[in-house]
N, C-alpha and C positions, 0 to 999 in steps of 0.2 A: 505493500499500500504505500503510495507518495502522497502526502498531506501538504498543501499550501496552506499557510495562516496569513489572513490579510486583518490589519487592525485599521480603522476609520475613525477620524475625529475622536480620539481617545484623550479624556480629561480625567484628572483624578485629585480631588480636594480633599483633605482634611480641615477641621475647624480654624487651625491656626497654620495652615500650610497647603499651598497649590504647587503640586507637582510637574502636572503636563497641561498645556494647552493645545488640543487639537493634533495629537500625534497620528499621521496617518503612513501607512505602508504595506508591503508585503514580505513574506518570508517564503520563499519559493522550496519545494519541496527538495530534499538531498542537499542542503546548503548549510554551512555553518555561520551564523550570524551572531557578531559580539554585541552586547549593549554595554556601553561605556559611559562614564559619567563621574562628576566628582562624588566625593561622600555625600550622602545626603541628597542626591539628585533623584533617588527614585529606580535605581536597577534593579533591584529584587523585588519591589511593589510591581515593576512592569512586567518582569520575568511572571509573577504570580497571576497578573491581570491575563497576559497572553495565554497562561496555561488553564486559565478560567477558575484558578483557585480563590481570587477576590475580583469583585465586579468594578469595572470603572465606574467614575461619577458620570460620565456620558460618553457617547460613541458606543462602537461593538466590534466584536471578533468574529471573523467568519473563517470557518474550517473546510477546506476542499479536496476531496479524494478525487483526482482528475475533475469530472464536470460534476460529482455528485455532492451536495452540501452535507455536511455532517453536525448531528447535534452535537450539544456539548458533552451528553454522556456517550454518544460513540465516540468523540475524540479521546476522551479519559482513557478508555481502553487502549488506546496506541500512544499514550503520554508516558514516560518515564522522569523521575527526578533525582536529582541529587545537590540538596541542600542543607544549609545549617539546621533547619527545622526538624530534619530526621532525628528521631530518638530510636534507641534499642533498650531492651529489657537488660539491666545491669546485672542482674544474676545469672543470666544466661550466658553459654559461650557464643562465640562467633558463628559456629557452625549450627546451634539450636537456634541463633536469631535467624540467621539465613533461612532455614529450614521453615520456620513459623511465618516469616513475613512472606516467603514465595508461595506458600502453601495457602496462606489467606487471600493472596492474589491468584488462584486456581493454578498455581504452576506447579507441577509436580517433578520434583528433582529428585533422581538417585542418591546414594550417599557418595558414589564415585564422582559425579557430576557436582554436588556440594563441595567435595575435597579439591576437585579439579579449579574451582571458582576461587577458593581460598587460596591454594597455592599460587594462582595467578596474581592474585593481589597481595602476595607474602604474608599471609596469615594462617597457614598451615601450621601442625605442630602444636605441642602443650602450651598454647597462649592465656588459656585460663578464663575467668568471666569478663564479660566487657567492663564491669566495674573498675577493672585494673587497667584497661587500655588508656593508652595517651591519646590526645586529640588526632594524631596521625594515623593510628591505628583504627579509630573509628572511621576517619574519613575513608580508609582503605575498605572498610566492610560497606560502607555507602556505595561505594564502586561496584562490589561485588555483587551488591543488590541491586544495582542499576542493570548491570549485564546478564544478570540472571533473568531480567524482566523481558527481556529481548524488545522493547517498544522500539516503534518507528520514529517518534520525535524524542529527543532529549532536552531537558530544561535543566542546565548546571548553572547553580550560583557559587562561583569561585571555587573550581572543583580542586584546585592544587594547593588550596587554603590549609595550613598546617603539615603539608607533607615534605620531606625531605628530598633529597636529590633523586631518589631510586622512585620515590612516590610521583615525582612530576614527570619523571620518564615514563611510568606507567601510564599517566594521564595523556602525553603525547600520543603514545602507540593508541590508547584507547580511542581518541579522536579520530586518528589516522585510520583506524579500521571502520570506524564508524562511518567513516566520509566513503570510505571504499565499498561500503554496505548500502550507500544512498540513503543513511539517517539523516533527518533535520534536525539541526542542532542549534538551540539558542543558549549562549553563554553569557552569563553576564560577570563581567569582570573589568580592572584597572592592572591587571598584569599583563605587561607589554608582551612577554612570552606567550600568553595565552590567545591575546589579542592577535598575534601573528598567525594563529592557526585558521584564523577566520576568512571567509570569501567576502564577508560585507560586514559594516559596522554601523550601529545605531548610535549617535550620539545625543545623550541628554544631557540639558544644559542645567 
């Protein structure tokens, strides 16, 4: 499935803050698009608006699969996320969390498939409960969950955050593979290395 995302006249205001005034554009299927802007410009908020997690104050989002318009519910079945908002169960291991969240999403993975994902993100072995994880290890587990979801559209909020050099290399390879598979990627970041992976950039002021 190749999904285009169009946003028209998007406004977002809060009682004491106005973030956008009439943003309009299109994100073609199979393209990596970066959302950049100063801190407080609303990068994460705009990502959530495009994902349908929060509503704009005005304007609308359209999701198209070829010439077929998708409902928000249809679109959500094809969207995967990697954001700071994601939380895991602290008393469970990486494997247990991965099994739980994939099963909740209707994804059936064997023990060997779960292990393969954890090896890929360098979380295999006796790493214990998630409560003992560093922020970088939790980020790696989020990456494993995203890969397990096999979604066609990715929403990534600062994916290299808290990762070491090896972790940042993992993100680079992950994005390269996703682009080769024609996934649509929306990436909120001010990291110049991550921006360099993009085909297009949306600048928020």
